[in-house]
N, C-alpha and C positions, 0 to 999 in steps of 0.2 A: 560548279563543283560541289558533291557534297560527301564528307568523313562523317562513319558512324564510327562510337565508342558504345561496345557492347558488354556487356557482363552477362557471362553463363548463371552467376548467382545472386547478384540483386536485378537482373532484369532492366538496367540503364539504358537508354539510348540516349545520344546526343548528337544533334546534327547541327554543322556549321558550315554556315554558307558565305553571305559575304559579311558578315560581322563576327565579330568574335563573341560566342556565347559562353559566361563562366560558369562553373559549377560552381557552390557554397561552399566555401571554406567550411571544415569539419571546426565543431563549437567547442571541441577539446582535441587537445592530440593523442592521438592512437596510434600503436605500433603498426609495424608493418605487416598486414597479414599476406603470407606466401601464399595461402592456396588461395583468396582469391585474386592474389596476380599472376596464379596461373590459368585461371577463370575468366583474365578478363584478355582482350584480343584489339587488336588493330582491321577493320574492315573497309575493304574500301567497295566505293558504293557502286556495281557493275555498269553505270551509265558513266562514269569518270574516266577521265584518260590519267596515267601513269607511266614516266619512263620506266627503260628494264633494270638502271641500279635502284629505282624506287621499288618496284613490285619485287628485286632479291635482298633489300631493309626489310620488307613486311614478312618475307616471308622464311629471313631468317628469324624473325622476332617470335611467328608463331610456330614453326621450331624449338626455338630455344622456350616460352612460354608451355611447350607443353613435355619438355623435359620433365624428367623425375626433380622433385623439390630438392635434392638430396644433390641433386648436380648442376643442375644451371638456373640459377632464379636469377630476373633479371633485378640490377641495383638504381640506385637515381644516378650511377654516373653511366650506364645502360640509357638509360630513357634522358639524358641530357644527348649524347651521341646521338640519338635517333632524333630526337626536337631540333640538333644545332644541322645537321645531313638534312634536314624535308625544309628546314627554314631555306639552307642556300639551294637549292631545288628550287624553290616558290609554293609546296605546299603547305602552305602556311596553316589549312585546315587537317589536315593530319598532323602538322606539329602540335598545332590542340586539343587535338585530341589523345595526342602521346601525354601530353601533358596533364590529361582528365586520367592517363591510370597512372601518374603520380600520386596525384590527390587521393584518389580511389582503394590502392592500395596503399597509403597511410605513412607513406615516405614525406619526411620534412622537407618543404621547399623552400631552396636555395638561391642566391640568385647566379649559380651555374647554371641552373636550369630554365631560369627567367629572362637569363637577358637576351639567349640564343631569339628569342618570340619577339622581344623590343628590336631586335635586328633584322628580326621581318618583317613586320611592323614598317619600320622605316624606312626598307627596301621596297616595298612596295606601295608606299606614299599613305601612310595608314600612321602618321604622329602624331596625329589626335589620341587615336587607340592605346598608341604606346605610353604617348604621357597618360591615360586612365588608369593604366595598370602601374606606373609608374609614382603615381604621385598615391594610389587609393588603394590596388587590388594589392602589389606586394604586404604593405603592413595589416591586410587583413588574413593572409597567409603564413604569417609570422615573420617574413622576410625582410631583412632592412634594404635598401637599393645600396648601392659601391657607387665609385665614381668610376669603376667602364661601365657602368647601367647607364649610369647620368650620360656617358662619352658617347654612347650610344643613339640617346635624346638627342643631343648639342649636332651632333652630326647630321640626323636625321630633318635638325631644324633648318641646318645650314643647308642641305640639299634640295631642300623646297624655299630657297630663298628668301629665310626668314630670320638669317644672322643674328638680326636687332632682337628677336623674342630670344635665339641664346642666348644673347648676351647677356639681358635679363635675368633668368636661369640662371647662368653662372656667378651672377653678383648674388643673387638668392644662394647662392653655397658657397661662395666667400663669405659674405653676412654675417653665417651661420657661428662663427668662429670657430669652424671646425671642430664642432661638435659631433656631425655625422657625418657630411661628407664635403671634404672641401675640396674646389678641385685643383689638378695637378699640373703638368707641361703639356700632356695630350687634352686638355680637355682648353686650355688658353691655344695654344695652337689650332684646334680645330673651327675656332670660331674668329681668330686671325684669318684665316684662312676663307670660311665664310666672308665676314667683311670686305674681305680685298674682293672677293668675285663680285659682291654687290654692287659694290663702288663707293663702301665706305673706307676711302682710305685714312682719315684721318684717325677714324676709330679706329681703324685696325691697328696704325702706328702708337696711339695712343696706350690701348691695350696691350699689345708691345711691351711699352714701358711699364706700363701696372704690375707685368708679372717680376718682371725683374723688382720695380718697390716691395714686392709680397713677397721675393725671397727664392722666388721660384724659378730655378737659371734652364733656361732657354737650352734648346740641344741644334743639332745640324738640320733638322727640318726645319725648326721654328725659326729658323734665321733666314735658311732657304725661301721659308712660304714667303716672310717679308719682303727681303729683295726681292722677289718674282713679283709680289703682289706691289711694289713701289715701281720696279721696272715698266709693267704695264699700264700703269699710271703717269707714267712719263716722267716721273721723279728719278732719275738714274745717280742723279749725284747725293738722292736722301741715301740711296739704295749701294751707294758707294761707299756711303761712312757710316753703313749699318756694316758692310763686309767687314770695315777695317776694327770694328768694334767686337765682331764677330774674334778674328784674331786674336785682338791683344787681347780674350775674354779666353782664350786657350780653344776654341772648337773651331776644329780645321773646317772649310770648307771645300765641299765636294765638287764631283762635276758638275752635277744640278743645278748648286751655287752659281758656277762661272757659266754655265749654259743660259743662266736665267740674266746675269749680266751682260753676257757676249747678245742676246738678245734687245736686253736693253737699248745699245749701242748702237747697235744694226739701226732700229725706228728711230735712230734721232740723229741718226748719219755722223755717227762719232765714229768714222773709223778709226785713226788712231788708238783710238781706247779699245776695240774690239782686237786689235794686232796686238795689244799689251794683254789682254788677259788670254789671248791668242800663246802667245809667248810663254804665261803662267803655265795654260795646262800642257803645250810640248815640252819648259823641262821635268814638269814631273812626270811628264811620260819615259824620259830620258833618264831619271832617275829610278826608271822602272817601280813605280806607283800603279798599280791596275785602277783602270776607270771604275767607269759604273758610278754606286754610292760611295764610293770610296772617297776620303781626302785624298786631295789633290794640291793642298800647301804646303 
């Protein structure tokens, strides 16, 4: 599939196929050229296929840029929505073409615009290209990565079974001393999940303890990830200890937390513990507490 970025004023065409082809960043900051913006358009390759919603976005964008400059002119928020929409549809080529329009019109690039591209690349199993953007290209455009950008890369690495590489990146973020982008609870939880999934149980549990030492408070999602990982590793007693720690810290377990423990006790043949856990859940139901992801303790 190929998508074309074209401009009636500058006569520039950029084709993107299997890999990202970047537009060189401007040597100096330029003000947004609204007339140029009106001359730019997203043009699908006639031989490619695009879903009906995707065609609708392209059609609406064309109508928008053909409108009078005094009425409707796309702004960075518009392009961010377009980029995010096409990434969610798997149309990476068109997403990068839209990003090209941001550059050509002179708008300032920020993490809000680039982060959907990172996620799109990671979802397409192209984490290496996403890493290149994060480590080099964002700085070239005067855009510093934020913790959300890093979390996208961390999850992409973990989804590819590269949790140990994600852990190295996390430690780089933490060792920076908070000068640029220190990791948050989402960063830690993502890698804890990935380490458990890759079978690195001790490393995952050590990272869980490390985040406490760093003063980052685990959420119910973090605790549930640890409990689920320990139960799947047949370490149900340790998981029970984490549950008690969770309650002691004032974090209420939810139904997913108890489901993980119930599954762990079932797998290890501890029927009495299964009954005990089910009793806790049923008591919560009788108290009128909603199930799903809400707390049941």
